[in-house]
Steps between C-alpha positions, in 0.01 A plus 500: 500500500722684735627397841625733775822354637575769760610857516398683183550193286235328291583242232318289249392169656577310176859617511567318830731198454578413856435602859763413751448507872806686641398410854594136434826572303801502733685832500817302429355337183774553238268415218250772599774755574657428153161539333425830668851635430463404131163680475651808675798495254252474212309795650171308509453449872241734675468528879125582536531663844733536800283253706625152579520295175262211501487390140689509171268559193658394176344630180587450142721817505575594862526372860341671800570468869173552674381531858180314416487123566482248229164377625349844475643556160368161379149593630525828309613337180219233525228763567623703199478179288141445600404863436652538157 
């Protein structure tokens, strides 16, 4: 099933590989900054909206910076799993 991740973005729930809480990752994290830079360079990083980023959604083919919290995204994915 599909999961709304913010803005006008909806993705397949089964394509989600990881959800990362950006609120707990230090802005100075060199690993996270390198990961985001690499995804930008590969042209597969999407900023879902201009709102404050709260989570990073990694799928099998893209990465999305979302203003929706990881806990809310988890609830949405779980509810989709039970309805499909």
